[in-house]
Every structure is written in structure tokens, then in C-alpha cells.
N, C-alpha and C positions, 0 to 999 in steps of 0.2 A: 464448853468454856463459859465461865461466868462473865456476864457483861459488866463493864465498869465505866465510870465517868471520870475524866480527868481534865484539869485546866493547866495550861502551860503558857509560856510567853507568846505562843502563836495563836491560841484560841481555846475553845471548849469542844471536847471530843468524847465520843463513846467508843469503846472497843469491845468487840464480841465476835460472834459467829461470822458476821459479814465484814470483818476488818474494822478499820478506824473510820468513823463518820463524824462530821462536825463542821463548825464554822470558824474561820479565822477572825481575830479581833477586828480587822479592818472591815469585815462584812457584818458584824453584829451591831444592831441598833440599840437593843436593850435586853435586859434579863430580869425576870421576876421570879420570886418564890410564890407559888400558888398552892391553895388548899381547896379541896372539894370534900364535902361530907355527903355521902349518899345514903338515902333511906333504903330499906327500912331499918337497918342496923346501925345507922350513923357511921358507916365505914369511912375512914379518913384517908384521903390520897393527897400526898404532898409531892410537888414536882417543880423542876426548874422550867420556865418558859423562856426559851432562847430565840429571839427574833432576828431574822436575817434581812438585810437591806432589800432583797428581792420580794419580800412579803412572805417568804417561807418561814417556818419555825420548827423548832425541836421541843418536844415535851419530854423531859428526862426525869423519870420516876425515882423517888427516894429509895427504892429497892436496889438500885444500881450500886455496886461496890464503889466506895469513894464519894458518895453523895455529900455527906457533911463537909468533907475536905474541899470539894468543888465549890460549895456555897461560900465557905470561908475565903477561898482563893478569889472568887469573883468579887466579893465585897471588899477584900483587901485592894484589888485593882481599882475599885471605885473610890477607895479612901473612906469606906463606911465600916461601922462595926457589924459583925456577923449577927444575924437574928437568932433568937432561941427557937430552933425548929420545933421542939416539943410543945411550944406555947401557941403555935398557929391554930386558929379556929376558923370555922366556915365563914364567919363574918369578915375575916381578913381578906378573902378573895385572893388577889395577886398583889404582892408588895414588891415594888421595883427595888432592885439592889444594884443595878448597873445601867447607866445610860451613856452611849457613845458621845464623845465631844464632836461637835460639828463646827465647820468653819463659819465664823460670824454668829454662832449660836450661844 
């Protein structure tokens, strides 16, 4: 089974060999799109960094089916435009695309 990522009204999830795993929106504190470029070949890794209120996190790789759709869905939920994923560079690090609203915040 090919692993995939999806975003729905309940949260952010991956589905694969181990079933469905993820976090509900009420538990997500923030989400970023992150890029790493590793030597010696400057191999680029793009991933979603999904942070949970407990301090746990998920790093969801761009190789998951549905990755671009998931990024668009998260940014839409945040009321932001989706970033151009192909334009991310190592100097970008992590770019926040969603932050949970907090009471009084």
C-alpha cells in the first residue's frame, strides 16, 4: 500500500501500512513547510512539520501521495496562499503555514 497524506475537517492524517495516523485540528499548534538540503549532492528534502500540543510532532515527506494537496488544504484553512513548493531553498528553513488560534491570543 502506498502511503498518502490527507487533510480533512478533522485534522491532518497519513494512511498506510499501519492504518490512519495523525492529529486532530484541536490538538495541532502549528504547521510548517520545511526544506533540508543535504551534502554532498545537495539532495533536497521537503516536508510538513505538524506540531501537537503535547510537544510531539509529525514530519510528513513530500514523497507521500497527496502532499501538494495537503499543503494547499492547510494554507486554505489558515487563510493564506499556498507556497510554491518547487521554489523552496535551504535558506528558507521552515515556513509557518498554519498557527492555531488560542483563547486571548
